[in-house]
N, CA, C and O atoms as CSV, one atom per row, in Angstrom:
chain,resi,resn,atom,element,x,y,z
A,1,MET,N,N,244.582,105.922,-10.226
A,1,MET,CA,C,245.675,105.251,-10.931
A,1,MET,C,C,246.198,104.159,-10.001
A,1,MET,O,O,246.105,104.214,-8.775
A,2,TRP,N,N,246.781,103.117,-10.723
A,2,TRP,CA,C,247.364,102.028,-9.978
A,2,TRP,C,C,248.607,102.493,-9.125
A,2,TRP,O,O,249.116,101.720,-8.314
A,3,PHE,N,N,249.012,103.573,-9.293
A,3,PHE,CA,C,250.306,103.999,-8.604
A,3,PHE,C,C,250.012,105.100,-7.636
A,3,PHE,O,O,250.972,105.635,-7.081
A,4,ASP,N,N,248.925,105.459,-7.397
A,4,ASP,CA,C,248.478,106.658,-6.601
A,4,ASP,C,C,249.223,106.744,-5.195
A,4,ASP,O,O,249.651,107.811,-4.755
A,5,ASN,N,N,249.325,105.693,-4.622
A,5,ASN,CA,C,249.827,105.540,-3.266
A,5,ASN,C,C,251.285,104.897,-3.257
A,5,ASN,O,O,251.781,104.570,-2.178
A,6,ALA,N,N,251.891,104.737,-4.307
A,6,ALA,CA,C,253.183,104.133,-4.321
A,6,ALA,C,C,254.171,105.053,-3.931
A,6,ALA,O,O,253.978,106.255,-4.116
A,7,LEU,N,N,255.362,104.576,-3.337
A,7,LEU,CA,C,256.499,105.356,-3.053
A,7,LEU,C,C,257.156,105.669,-4.374
A,7,LEU,O,O,257.124,104.809,-5.254
A,8,HIS,N,N,257.769,106.868,-4.597
A,8,HIS,CA,C,258.440,107.244,-5.750
A,8,HIS,C,C,257.445,107.383,-7.013
A,8,HIS,O,O,257.897,107.338,-8.157
A,9,LYS,N,N,256.112,107.549,-6.760
A,9,LYS,CA,C,255.199,107.641,-7.877
A,9,LYS,C,C,255.554,108.936,-8.646
A,9,LYS,O,O,255.101,109.035,-9.787
A,10,GLU,N,N,256.266,109.876,-8.184
A,10,GLU,CA,C,256.615,110.977,-8.954
A,10,GLU,C,C,257.411,110.709,-10.140
A,10,GLU,O,O,257.377,111.482,-11.097
A,11,LYS,N,N,258.175,109.585,-10.131
A,11,LYS,CA,C,258.931,109.136,-11.359
A,11,LYS,C,C,257.926,109.011,-12.489
A,11,LYS,O,O,258.288,109.259,-13.640
A,12,ILE,N,N,256.578,108.608,-12.198
A,12,ILE,CA,C,255.578,108.417,-13.240
A,12,ILE,C,C,255.052,109.695,-13.575
A,12,ILE,O,O,255.098,110.082,-14.743
A,13,THR,N,N,254.503,110.464,-12.577
A,13,THR,CA,C,253.968,111.618,-12.720
A,13,THR,C,C,254.698,112.715,-13.569
A,13,THR,O,O,254.167,113.360,-14.474
A,14,HIS,N,N,255.915,112.822,-13.168
A,14,HIS,CA,C,256.832,113.804,-13.869
A,14,HIS,C,C,257.448,113.259,-15.232
A,14,HIS,O,O,257.676,114.004,-16.185
A,15,MET,N,N,257.695,111.892,-15.236
A,15,MET,CA,C,258.297,111.456,-16.587
A,15,MET,C,C,257.168,111.430,-17.774
A,15,MET,O,O,257.391,111.764,-18.938
A,16,PHE,N,N,255.989,110.998,-17.289
A,16,PHE,CA,C,255.063,110.663,-18.221
A,16,PHE,C,C,253.757,111.559,-18.219
A,16,PHE,O,O,252.741,111.178,-18.800
A,17,ASP,N,N,253.817,112.658,-17.604
A,17,ASP,CA,C,252.707,113.674,-17.469
A,17,ASP,C,C,251.557,113.048,-16.764
A,17,ASP,O,O,250.398,113.260,-17.119
A,18,GLY,N,N,251.878,112.267,-15.756
A,18,GLY,CA,C,250.556,111.758,-14.964
A,18,GLY,C,C,250.302,110.291,-15.008
A,18,GLY,O,O,249.687,109.734,-14.099
A,19,GLY,N,N,250.776,109.636,-16.076
A,19,GLY,CA,C,250.172,108.054,-16.091
A,19,GLY,C,C,251.235,107.223,-16.964
A,19,GLY,O,O,252.008,107.741,-17.770
A,20,LEU,N,N,251.159,105.989,-16.704
A,20,LEU,CA,C,251.839,105.013,-17.540
A,20,LEU,C,C,251.033,103.778,-17.519
A,20,LEU,O,O,250.676,103.202,-16.491
A,21,ASP,N,N,250.758,103.395,-18.782
A,21,ASP,CA,C,249.763,102.084,-18.955
A,21,ASP,C,C,250.561,101.016,-19.053
A,21,ASP,O,O,251.460,100.906,-19.887
A,22,ILE,N,N,250.218,100.062,-18.075
A,22,ILE,CA,C,250.923,98.807,-17.979
A,22,ILE,C,C,250.271,97.527,-18.506
A,22,ILE,O,O,250.701,96.393,-18.297
A,23,CYS,N,N,249.205,97.836,-19.199
A,23,CYS,CA,C,248.468,96.841,-20.045
A,23,CYS,C,C,249.350,96.044,-21.089
A,23,CYS,O,O,250.160,96.719,-21.725
A,24,ASN,N,N,249.299,94.937,-21.292
A,24,ASN,CA,C,249.971,94.083,-22.136
A,24,ASN,C,C,251.592,94.196,-21.942
A,24,ASN,O,O,252.383,94.293,-22.881
A,25,ALA,N,N,251.916,94.169,-20.677
A,25,ALA,CA,C,253.303,94.155,-20.348
A,25,ALA,C,C,253.869,92.697,-20.249
A,25,ALA,O,O,253.134,91.749,-19.972
A,26,GLU,N,N,255.158,92.569,-20.480
A,26,GLU,CA,C,255.805,91.250,-20.518
A,26,GLU,C,C,256.451,91.195,-19.096
A,26,GLU,O,O,257.240,92.057,-18.708
A,27,LEU,N,N,256.071,90.151,-18.366
A,27,LEU,CA,C,256.621,89.682,-17.161
A,27,LEU,C,C,258.039,89.160,-17.477
A,27,LEU,O,O,258.154,88.198,-18.236
A,28,THR,N,N,259.073,89.721,-16.957
A,28,THR,CA,C,260.380,89.239,-17.322
A,28,THR,C,C,261.156,88.503,-16.228
A,28,THR,O,O,262.169,87.815,-16.360
A,29,GLY,N,N,260.471,88.792,-15.127
A,29,GLY,CA,C,261.027,88.055,-13.852
A,29,GLY,C,C,260.494,88.596,-12.417
A,29,GLY,O,O,259.847,89.641,-12.366
A,30,PHE,N,N,260.732,87.993,-11.490
A,30,PHE,CA,C,260.481,88.419,-10.039
A,30,PHE,C,C,261.515,87.733,-9.158
A,30,PHE,O,O,262.063,86.665,-9.434
A,31,SER,N,N,261.733,88.514,-7.995
A,31,SER,CA,C,262.692,88.027,-7.118
A,31,SER,C,C,262.337,88.395,-5.698
A,31,SER,O,O,261.786,89.477,-5.498
A,32,PHE,N,N,262.627,87.531,-4.638
A,32,PHE,CA,C,262.491,87.925,-3.417
A,32,PHE,C,C,263.808,88.556,-2.980
A,32,PHE,O,O,264.853,88.176,-3.508
A,33,TYR,N,N,263.810,89.527,-2.014
A,33,TYR,CA,C,264.971,90.147,-1.399
A,33,TYR,C,C,264.688,90.628,0.064
A,33,TYR,O,O,263.559,90.681,0.550
A,34,GLY,N,N,265.686,90.926,0.619
A,34,GLY,CA,C,265.525,91.480,1.896
A,34,GLY,C,C,264.731,90.448,2.883
A,34,GLY,O,O,264.783,89.225,2.755
A,35,HIS,N,N,264.059,91.072,3.790
A,35,HIS,CA,C,263.319,90.350,4.884
A,35,HIS,C,C,261.970,89.821,4.264
A,35,HIS,O,O,261.641,88.651,4.459
A,36,SER,N,N,261.245,90.610,3.573
A,36,SER,CA,C,259.924,90.261,2.987
A,36,SER,C,C,259.609,91.198,1.974
A,36,SER,O,O,258.610,91.905,2.101
A,37,SER,N,N,260.375,91.291,0.940
A,37,SER,CA,C,260.110,92.128,-0.373
A,37,SER,C,C,260.313,91.317,-1.690
A,37,SER,O,O,261.156,90.431,-1.829
A,38,VAL,N,N,259.465,91.719,-2.600
A,38,VAL,CA,C,259.444,91.059,-3.996
A,38,VAL,C,C,259.623,92.121,-4.907
A,38,VAL,O,O,259.024,93.173,-4.683
A,39,LYS,N,N,260.402,92.011,-5.972
A,39,LYS,CA,C,260.567,92.891,-7.198
A,39,LYS,C,C,259.999,92.185,-8.327
A,39,LYS,O,O,260.335,91.024,-8.560
A,40,PHE,N,N,259.032,92.901,-9.152
A,40,PHE,CA,C,258.648,92.289,-10.376
A,40,PHE,C,C,259.260,93.141,-11.480
A,40,PHE,O,O,259.329,94.356,-11.298
A,41,SER,N,N,259.686,92.631,-12.547
A,41,SER,CA,C,260.240,93.281,-13.729
A,41,SER,C,C,259.506,93.084,-14.974
A,41,SER,O,O,259.354,91.959,-15.450
A,42,PHE,N,N,258.997,94.256,-15.576
A,42,PHE,CA,C,258.175,94.197,-16.792
A,42,PHE,C,C,258.809,94.952,-17.846
A,42,PHE,O,O,259.484,95.944,-17.570
A,43,ASN,N,N,258.637,94.546,-19.069
A,43,ASN,CA,C,258.910,95.220,-20.322
A,43,ASN,C,C,257.649,95.650,-20.919
A,43,ASN,O,O,256.680,94.891,-20.928
A,44,ILE,N,N,257.598,97.003,-21.494
A,44,ILE,CA,C,256.384,97.605,-21.821
A,44,ILE,C,C,256.711,98.049,-23.201
A,44,ILE,O,O,257.603,98.882,-23.366
A,45,LYS,N,N,255.983,97.501,-24.307
A,45,LYS,CA,C,256.260,97.864,-25.778
A,45,LYS,C,C,255.839,99.317,-25.872
A,45,LYS,O,O,254.785,99.755,-25.412
A,46,GLY,N,N,256.726,99.997,-26.488
A,46,GLY,CA,C,256.526,101.355,-26.972
A,46,GLY,C,C,257.026,102.352,-26.002
A,46,GLY,O,O,257.354,101.974,-24.877
A,47,ILE,N,N,257.119,103.715,-26.376
A,47,ILE,CA,C,257.485,104.860,-25.624
A,47,ILE,C,C,256.255,105.700,-25.588
A,47,ILE,O,O,255.723,106.023,-26.650
A,48,PRO,N,N,255.744,106.092,-24.392
A,48,PRO,CA,C,254.446,107.063,-24.375
A,48,PRO,C,C,254.906,108.329,-25.185
A,48,PRO,O,O,256.090,108.635,-25.321
A,49,GLU,N,N,253.904,108.995,-25.681
A,49,GLU,CA,C,254.038,110.292,-26.365
A,49,GLU,C,C,254.700,111.382,-25.481
A,49,GLU,O,O,255.486,112.212,-25.938
A,50,LYS,N,N,254.284,111.308,-24.049
A,50,LYS,CA,C,254.744,112.225,-23.057
A,50,LYS,C,C,255.880,111.312,-22.454
A,50,LYS,O,O,255.604,110.257,-21.882
A,51,HIS,N,N,257.160,111.763,-22.608
A,51,HIS,CA,C,258.255,111.017,-22.140
A,51,HIS,C,C,259.384,112.121,-21.796
A,51,HIS,O,O,259.305,113.271,-22.228
A,52,PRO,N,N,260.341,111.708,-21.056
A,52,PRO,CA,C,261.658,112.693,-20.679
A,52,PRO,C,C,262.285,113.060,-22.016
A,52,PRO,O,O,262.485,112.158,-22.829
A,53,LYS,N,N,262.600,114.278,-22.293
A,53,LYS,CA,C,263.296,114.834,-23.428
A,53,LYS,C,C,264.528,114.084,-23.588
A,53,LYS,O,O,264.967,113.860,-24.716
A,54,LYS,N,N,265.162,113.650,-22.459
A,54,LYS,CA,C,266.477,113.104,-22.760
A,54,LYS,C,C,266.473,111.814,-23.467
A,54,LYS,O,O,267.501,111.284,-23.889
A,55,TRP,N,N,265.222,111.293,-23.594
A,55,TRP,CA,C,264.939,110.028,-24.297
A,55,TRP,C,C,265.000,110.191,-25.696
A,55,TRP,O,O,265.255,109.200,-26.381
A,56,ASP,N,N,264.799,111.330,-26.248
A,56,ASP,CA,C,264.711,111.610,-27.594
A,56,ASP,C,C,265.951,111.340,-28.395
A,56,ASP,O,O,267.056,111.523,-27.884
A,57,GLY,N,N,265.814,110.905,-29.652
A,57,GLY,CA,C,266.947,110.588,-30.551
A,57,GLY,C,C,267.718,109.313,-30.316
A,57,GLY,O,O,268.833,109.173,-30.820
A,58,TYR,N,N,267.184,108.410,-29.593
A,58,TYR,CA,C,267.801,107.062,-29.181
A,58,TYR,C,C,267.172,105.890,-29.969
A,58,TYR,O,O,267.746,104.813,-30.134
A,59,ASN,N,N,265.859,106.215,-30.475
A,59,ASN,CA,C,265.048,105.263,-31.086
A,59,ASN,C,C,264.672,104.123,-30.037
A,59,ASN,O,O,264.570,102.955,-30.412
A,60,TYR,N,N,264.477,104.483,-28.766
A,60,TYR,CA,C,263.971,103.502,-27.853
A,60,TYR,C,C,262.650,102.948,-28.316
A,60,TYR,O,O,261.833,103.715,-28.826
A,61,SER,N,N,262.370,101.596,-28.165
A,61,SER,CA,C,261.163,100.909,-28.484
A,61,SER,C,C,260.372,100.394,-27.375
A,61,SER,O,O,259.222,99.973,-27.502
A,62,ALA,N,N,261.050,100.442,-26.240
A,62,ALA,CA,C,260.370,99.877,-24.943
A,62,ALA,C,C,260.717,100.520,-23.649
A,62,ALA,O,O,261.620,101.355,-23.591
A,63,ILE,N,N,259.994,100.139,-22.560
A,63,ILE,CA,C,260.342,100.497,-21.199
A,63,ILE,C,C,260.589,99.404,-20.296
A,63,ILE,O,O,259.844,98.428,-20.382
A,64,ASN,N,N,261.554,99.409,-19.407
A,64,ASN,CA,C,261.631,98.395,-18.363
A,64,ASN,C,C,261.140,99.087,-17.182
A,64,ASN,O,O,261.616,100.171,-16.845
A,65,LEU,N,N,260.093,98.438,-16.460
A,65,LEU,CA,C,259.650,98.909,-15.227
A,65,LEU,C,C,259.866,97.888,-14.075
A,65,LEU,O,O,259.524,96.716,-14.230
A,66,VAL,N,N,260.409,98.311,-12.965
A,66,VAL,CA,C,260.617,97.408,-11.865
A,66,VAL,C,C,259.687,97.961,-10.725
A,66,VAL,O,O,259.770,99.135,-10.364
A,67,LEU,N,N,258.878,97.151,-10.221
A,67,LEU,CA,C,258.062,97.459,-9.038
A,67,LEU,C,C,258.452,96.635,-7.871
A,67,LEU,O,O,258.692,95.434,-7.987
A,68,GLY,N,N,258.518,97.306,-6.691
A,68,GLY,CA,C,258.876,96.548,-5.452
A,68,GLY,C,C,257.681,96.602,-4.664
A,68,GLY,O,O,256.981,97.607,-4.541
A,69,PHE,N,N,257.435,95.303,-4.048
A,69,PHE,CA,C,256.279,95.239,-2.965
A,69,PHE,C,C,256.959,94.731,-1.633
A,69,PHE,O,O,257.498,93.633,-1.494
A,70,ASP,N,N,256.842,95.703,-0.695
A,70,ASP,CA,C,257.726,95.751,0.469
A,70,ASP,C,C,256.786,95.276,1.614
A,70,ASP,O,O,255.631,95.702,1.596
A,71,GLY,N,N,257.164,94.454,2.585
A,71,GLY,CA,C,256.377,94.006,3.757
A,71,GLY,C,C,255.424,93.183,3.314
A,71,GLY,O,O,254.243,93.444,3.543
A,72,VAL,N,N,255.807,92.033,2.592
A,72,VAL,CA,C,254.873,91.201,2.018
A,72,VAL,C,C,254.155,90.375,3.083
A,72,VAL,O,O,254.761,89.863,4.024
A,73,ARG,N,N,252.817,90.266,2.893
A,73,ARG,CA,C,251.872,89.585,3.815
A,73,ARG,C,C,251.373,88.429,3.298
A,73,ARG,O,O,251.072,87.561,4.118
A,74,ASN,N,N,251.196,88.183,2.053
A,74,ASN,CA,C,250.777,87.096,1.336
A,74,ASN,C,C,251.288,86.999,-0.103
A,74,ASN,O,O,251.166,87.924,-0.905
A,75,PHE,N,N,251.843,85.874,-0.373
A,75,PHE,CA,C,252.368,85.493,-1.664
A,75,PHE,C,C,252.060,84.296,-2.275
A,75,PHE,O,O,252.475,83.293,-1.696
A,76,LYS,N,N,251.351,84.121,-3.442
A,76,LYS,CA,C,251.028,82.707,-3.971
A,76,LYS,C,C,251.553,82.873,-5.433
A,76,LYS,O,O,251.456,83.889,-6.122
A,77,CYS,N,N,252.110,81.715,-5.768
A,77,CYS,CA,C,252.646,81.547,-7.230
A,77,CYS,C,C,252.352,80.129,-7.663
A,77,CYS,O,O,252.545,79.166,-6.921
A,78,GLU,N,N,251.876,80.038,-8.901
A,78,GLU,CA,C,251.799,78.670,-9.463
A,78,GLU,C,C,251.931,78.726,-10.829
A,78,GLU,O,O,251.250,79.564,-11.420
A,79,GLY,N,N,252.671,78.004,-11.460
A,79,GLY,CA,C,253.033,78.116,-12.847
A,79,GLY,C,C,254.478,77.528,-13.266
A,79,GLY,O,O,255.225,76.982,-12.455
A,80,ARG,N,N,254.740,77.685,-14.462
A,80,ARG,CA,C,256.056,76.988,-14.896
A,80,ARG,C,C,257.069,77.948,-15.616
A,80,ARG,O,O,258.199,77.545,-15.893
A,81,ARG,N,N,256.650,79.234,-15.919
A,81,ARG,CA,C,257.663,79.997,-16.488
A,81,ARG,C,C,257.206,81.510,-16.706
A,81,ARG,O,O,256.017,81.812,-16.803
A,82,VAL,N,N,258.211,82.404,-16.771
A,82,VAL,CA,C,258.064,83.847,-16.991
A,82,VAL,C,C,258.195,84.132,-18.444
A,82,VAL,O,O,258.202,83.224,-19.276
A,83,PHE,N,N,258.306,85.466,-18.771
A,83,PHE,CA,C,258.340,85.904,-20.249
A,83,PHE,C,C,257.168,85.640,-20.970
A,83,PHE,O,O,257.157,84.964,-21.999
A,84,PHE,N,N,255.983,86.257,-20.354
A,84,PHE,CA,C,254.729,86.221,-21.060
A,84,PHE,C,C,254.094,87.674,-20.898
A,84,PHE,O,O,254.364,88.525,-20.050
A,85,PHE,N,N,253.240,87.720,-21.870
A,85,PHE,CA,C,252.478,89.111,-21.818
A,85,PHE,C,C,251.208,89.004,-21.007
A,85,PHE,O,O,250.442,88.058,-21.189
A,86,CYS,N,N,250.963,89.959,-20.108
A,86,CYS,CA,C,249.828,90.067,-19.301
A,86,CYS,C,C,249.257,91.420,-19.103
A,86,CYS,O,O,249.692,92.388,-19.727
A,87,ASP,N,N,248.249,91.508,-18.211
A,87,ASP,CA,C,247.723,92.779,-17.775
A,87,ASP,C,C,247.795,92.857,-16.268
A,87,ASP,O,O,246.827,92.571,-15.564
A,88,PRO,N,N,248.920,93.237,-15.803
A,88,PRO,CA,C,249.034,93.167,-14.301
A,88,PRO,C,C,247.957,94.009,-13.673
A,88,PRO,O,O,247.701,95.142,-14.081
A,89,GLN,N,N,247.321,93.420,-12.652
A,89,GLN,CA,C,246.400,94.272,-11.778
A,89,GLN,C,C,247.043,94.758,-10.591
A,89,GLN,O,O,247.214,93.992,-9.643
A,90,VAL,N,N,247.424,95.981,-10.547
A,90,VAL,CA,C,248.171,96.641,-9.506
A,90,VAL,C,C,247.240,97.498,-8.723
A,90,VAL,O,O,246.502,98.296,-9.300
A,91,ASN,N,N,247.247,97.371,-7.509
A,91,ASN,CA,C,246.396,98.307,-6.628
A,91,ASN,C,C,247.290,98.812,-5.333
A,91,ASN,O,O,247.944,98.079,-4.590
A,92,SER,N,N,247.174,100.059,-5.259
A,92,SER,CA,C,247.992,100.542,-4.073
A,92,SER,C,C,247.069,101.538,-3.249
A,92,SER,O,O,246.627,102.558,-3.780
A,93,LEU,N,N,246.813,101.223,-2.017
A,93,LEU,CA,C,245.936,102.091,-1.040
A,93,LEU,C,C,246.989,102.311,0.145
A,93,LEU,O,O,248.002,101.632,0.310
A,94,PRO,N,N,246.628,103.230,0.828
A,94,PRO,CA,C,247.438,103.429,2.291
A,94,PRO,C,C,247.540,102.049,3.045
A,94,PRO,O,O,246.537,101.451,3.435
A,95,GLY,N,N,248.741,101.617,3.208
A,95,GLY,CA,C,248.883,100.466,3.970
A,95,GLY,C,C,248.762,99.226,3.364
A,95,GLY,O,O,249.099,98.223,3.992
A,96,ILE,N,N,248.282,99.139,2.107
A,96,ILE,CA,C,248.268,97.851,1.310
A,96,ILE,C,C,248.534,98.107,-0.098
A,96,ILE,O,O,248.188,99.166,-0.622
A,97,ALA,N,N,249.167,97.130,-0.769
A,97,ALA,CA,C,249.403,97.092,-2.107
A,97,ALA,C,C,249.231,95.600,-2.575
A,97,ALA,O,O,249.596,94.659,-1.870
A,98,THR,N,N,248.636,95.444,-3.841
A,98,THR,CA,C,248.497,94.127,-4.356
A,98,THR,C,C,248.826,94.038,-5.708
A,98,THR,O,O,248.733,95.060,-6.387
A,99,VAL,N,N,249.214,92.941,-6.243
A,99,VAL,CA,C,249.565,92.679,-7.723
A,99,VAL,C,C,249.002,91.316,-7.806
A,99,VAL,O,O,249.152,90.442,-6.952
A,100,THR,N,N,248.221,91.193,-9.109
A,100,THR,CA,C,247.811,89.925,-9.622
A,100,THR,C,C,248.298,89.844,-11.091
A,100,THR,O,O,248.032,90.726,-11.908
A,101,ILE,N,N,248.992,88.789,-11.370
A,101,ILE,CA,C,249.480,88.492,-12.557
A,101,ILE,C,C,249.113,87.232,-13.285
A,101,ILE,O,O,249.450,86.216,-12.677
A,102,LYS,N,N,248.588,87.066,-14.281
A,102,LYS,CA,C,248.174,85.677,-14.708
A,102,LYS,C,C,248.110,85.582,-16.125
A,102,LYS,O,O,247.840,86.577,-16.797
A,103,ASN,N,N,248.351,84.394,-16.674
A,103,ASN,CA,C,248.005,83.909,-17.940
A,103,ASN,C,C,247.488,82.529,-17.848
A,103,ASN,O,O,247.148,82.004,-16.788
A,104,GLU,N,N,247.438,81.893,-19.163
A,104,GLU,CA,C,246.930,80.510,-18.995
A,104,GLU,C,C,247.917,79.455,-18.377
A,104,GLU,O,O,247.475,78.325,-18.171
A,105,HIS,N,N,249.212,79.743,-18.071
A,105,HIS,CA,C,250.147,78.784,-17.590
A,105,HIS,C,C,250.753,79.255,-16.228
A,105,HIS,O,O,251.523,78.541,-15.585
A,106,PHE,N,N,250.327,80.595,-15.797
A,106,PHE,CA,C,251.094,81.041,-14.683
A,106,PHE,C,C,250.092,81.963,-13.924
A,106,PHE,O,O,249.155,82.482,-14.531
A,107,GLU,N,N,250.307,82.172,-12.522
A,107,GLU,CA,C,249.466,83.012,-11.847
A,107,GLU,C,C,250.276,83.444,-10.480
A,107,GLU,O,O,250.762,82.601,-9.726
A,108,ILE,N,N,250.354,84.734,-10.274
A,108,ILE,CA,C,250.967,85.240,-9.104
A,108,ILE,C,C,249.959,86.143,-8.257
A,108,ILE,O,O,249.220,86.916,-8.866
A,109,TYR,N,N,249.922,86.076,-7.084
A,109,TYR,CA,C,249.226,87.198,-6.278
A,109,TYR,C,C,250.190,87.509,-5.158
A,109,TYR,O,O,250.771,86.646,-4.500
A,110,CYS,N,N,250.308,88.773,-4.999
A,110,CYS,CA,C,251.245,89.268,-3.840
A,110,CYS,C,C,250.553,90.414,-3.173
A,110,CYS,O,O,250.082,91.317,-3.864
A,111,GLU,N,N,250.466,90.428,-1.907
A,111,GLU,CA,C,249.945,91.433,-1.119
A,111,GLU,C,C,250.993,91.959,-0.112
A,111,GLU,O,O,251.612,91.189,0.621
A,112,SER,N,N,251.172,93.306,-0.101
A,112,SER,CA,C,252.318,93.794,0.820
A,112,SER,C,C,251.648,95.046,1.461
A,112,SER,O,O,250.507,95.448,1.232
A,113,GLU,N,N,252.562,95.585,2.301
A,113,GLU,CA,C,252.228,96.805,3.053
A,113,GLU,C,C,252.535,98.088,2.092
A,113,GLU,O,O,251.975,99.160,2.319
A,114,PHE,N,N,253.355,97.948,1.119
A,114,PHE,CA,C,253.382,99.174,0.168
A,114,PHE,C,C,253.983,98.824,-1.057
A,114,PHE,O,O,254.599,97.761,-1.135
A,115,LEU,N,N,253.880,99.607,-2.061
A,115,LEU,CA,C,254.410,99.494,-3.470
A,115,LEU,C,C,255.439,100.602,-3.613
A,115,LEU,O,O,255.220,101.737,-3.190
A,116,THR,N,N,256.625,100.231,-4.249
A,116,THR,CA,C,257.679,101.284,-4.588
A,116,THR,C,C,257.849,101.149,-6.115
A,116,THR,O,O,257.975,100.045,-6.645
A,117,ILE,N,N,257.849,102.344,-6.828
A,117,ILE,CA,C,258.338,102.425,-8.132
A,117,ILE,C,C,259.978,102.312,-7.998
A,117,ILE,O,O,260.665,103.285,-7.688
A,118,GLU,N,N,260.468,101.126,-8.245
A,118,GLU,CA,C,261.838,101.088,-8.117
A,118,GLU,C,C,262.617,101.663,-9.321
A,118,GLU,O,O,263.544,102.422,-9.038
A,119,SER,N,N,262.392,101.431,-10.515
A,119,SER,CA,C,263.034,102.044,-11.685
A,119,SER,C,C,262.277,102.015,-12.887
A,119,SER,O,O,261.457,101.107,-13.020
A,120,ILE,N,N,262.423,102.888,-13.809
A,120,ILE,CA,C,261.771,103.097,-15.103
A,120,ILE,C,C,262.826,103.454,-16.079
A,120,ILE,O,O,263.338,104.573,-16.048
A,121,SER,N,N,263.196,102.506,-16.994
A,121,SER,CA,C,264.371,102.959,-17.931
A,121,SER,C,C,263.972,102.487,-19.312
A,121,SER,O,O,263.464,101.369,-19.409
A,122,PRO,N,N,264.159,103.255,-20.425
A,122,PRO,CA,C,264.024,103.019,-21.872
A,122,PRO,C,C,265.191,102.135,-22.341
A,122,PRO,O,O,266.335,102.228,-21.896
A,123,TYR,N,N,264.778,101.245,-23.309
A,123,TYR,CA,C,265.851,100.593,-24.092
A,123,TYR,C,C,265.266,100.382,-25.466
A,123,TYR,O,O,264.128,100.719,-25.793
A,124,ILE,N,N,266.237,99.737,-26.309
A,124,ILE,CA,C,265.911,99.381,-27.534
A,124,ILE,C,C,265.625,97.842,-27.651
A,124,ILE,O,O,266.594,97.086,-27.578
A,125,ASP,N,N,264.506,97.377,-27.808
A,125,ASP,CA,C,263.945,95.992,-28.017
A,125,ASP,C,C,263.970,95.677,-29.473
A,125,ASP,O,O,263.191,96.326,-30.170
A,126,GLU,N,N,264.674,94.858,-30.009
A,126,GLU,CA,C,264.912,94.737,-31.405
A,126,GLU,C,C,263.572,94.007,-31.860
A,126,GLU,O,O,263.240,94.127,-33.039
A,127,ARG,N,N,262.815,93.287,-31.028
A,127,ARG,CA,C,261.499,92.660,-31.477
A,127,ARG,C,C,260.581,93.666,-31.899
A,127,ARG,O,O,259.760,93.394,-32.776
A,128,TRP,N,N,260.633,95.044,-31.264
A,128,TRP,CA,C,259.555,95.968,-31.574
A,128,TRP,C,C,260.046,97.151,-32.227
A,128,TRP,O,O,259.450,98.205,-32.004
A,129,ASP,N,N,261.117,97.144,-33.062
A,129,ASP,CA,C,261.612,98.136,-33.784
A,129,ASP,C,C,260.424,98.463,-34.927
A,129,ASP,O,O,260.595,99.354,-35.758
């Protein structure tokens, strides 16, 4: 899986019984922070069948996922805006993590020392009720 070597991967394995599909995710932003780190924020339509019980009863329609790439070695970005749907290609191996995000108007490539699952939270997105 794309998160096999990520820090805090247990957030996914415990919350979603082993996996979280990030296909057709909406890139809502990215930011540099610290010495050499980048955070990417995605919205994912829908709530997986296997999810935390505490999410039940709130009519959540989406998940916000924040991924951190720390110890950036290579970063390339070309384009003009975010808030588009994409199929992020995330790979995490011991000592290296990469993400490629693109659509017809935008492309990002980031290579870092490691990947961190920063946060996963449900919310109600009125577009997807």
